[in-house]
C-alpha positions in Angstrom: -10.2 49.5 68.8 -6.5 49.9 68.3 -5.1 47.3 65.8 -2.6 46.0 68.3 -5.1 45.9 71.2 -7.7 43.2 71.0 -10.4 42.2 73.3 -10.2 38.6 74.5 -13.4 36.6 74.5 -13.7 33.1 75.9 -16.6 30.8 74.7 -17.1 27.6 76.6 -19.5 25.9 79.1 -20.5 28.0 82.1 -18.6 25.8 84.6 -15.3 26.6 82.9 -15.8 30.3 82.5 -15.4 31.4 86.2 -11.7 30.9 86.1 -11.4 33.1 83.0 -13.5 35.8 84.8 -11.1 35.7 87.7 -8.2 36.0 85.3 -9.7 39.2 84.0 -10.9 38.1 80.6 -13.0 40.9 79.3 -15.9 38.8 78.0 -17.0 35.2 78.7 -19.9 33.6 76.9 -21.6 30.3 77.6 -21.6 28.4 74.3 -25.2 27.3 75.0 -26.3 31.0 74.7 -29.0 31.2 72.0 -27.5 34.4 70.6 -23.9 33.1 70.5 -23.2 33.7 66.8 -24.8 37.1 66.8 -22.8 38.2 69.9 -19.5 37.2 68.2 -20.2 38.4 64.6 -18.5 41.7 63.7 -16.2 41.7 66.7 -12.5 42.4 66.3 -11.2 40.1 69.1 -9.1 37.1 70.1 -11.7 34.4 70.6 -10.7 31.4 72.6 -13.3 28.8 72.0 -14.1 25.3 73.2 -14.5 22.3 70.9 -18.3 22.1 71.8 -18.7 25.8 70.9 -17.0 25.3 67.5 -19.3 22.4 66.8 -22.3 24.6 67.6 -21.1 27.5 65.4 -20.4 25.2 62.5 -19.9 27.0 59.2 -19.8 30.4 60.8 -16.2 30.1 61.9 -14.9 31.4 58.6 -17.0 34.5 59.0 -15.7 35.0 62.5 -12.2 34.8 61.2 -12.7 37.7 58.8 -12.4 40.1 61.8 -11.2 38.0 64.7 -8.5 35.6 65.6 -10.3 32.3 66.6 -8.3 29.7 68.5 -9.7 26.4 69.8 -8.9 25.8 73.5 -7.3 22.6 74.8 -9.9 19.9 75.4 -10.9 18.3 78.7 -7.9 16.7 80.5 -5.5 19.0 78.6 -4.0 22.0 80.4 -2.4 25.1 78.9 -2.0 28.5 80.5 -4.0 31.3 79.0 -0.9 33.3 78.1 0.5 30.3 76.3 -2.7 29.9 74.2 -2.6 33.6 73.3 1.1 33.4 72.5 0.5 30.5 70.1 -2.5 32.3 68.6 -1.0 35.7 67.9 2.7 34.8 67.7 4.1 36.7 70.6 4.0 36.8 74.4 1.8 39.2 76.3 3.3 41.0 79.3 1.1 42.5 82.0 
């Protein structure tokens, strides 16, 4: 994959993923998926991840960060637009 072009992956609970699917996120994963860590390892992506998912992954976050940009999403009750999260993560605004 091109260095400037990264896949966006969202990891959260299933009930929060449908909005990301509608927004066109390339891959969404329920954090309760048994193969979660294996699905994420080795990917070069921008991974937006819920607090619950970070807790489940535990010490593997450092390994994920070797190839991916990992950003915790705002918690329940907080609201941030997807493009703002990505802008804060990668340092520039995405235009469609």
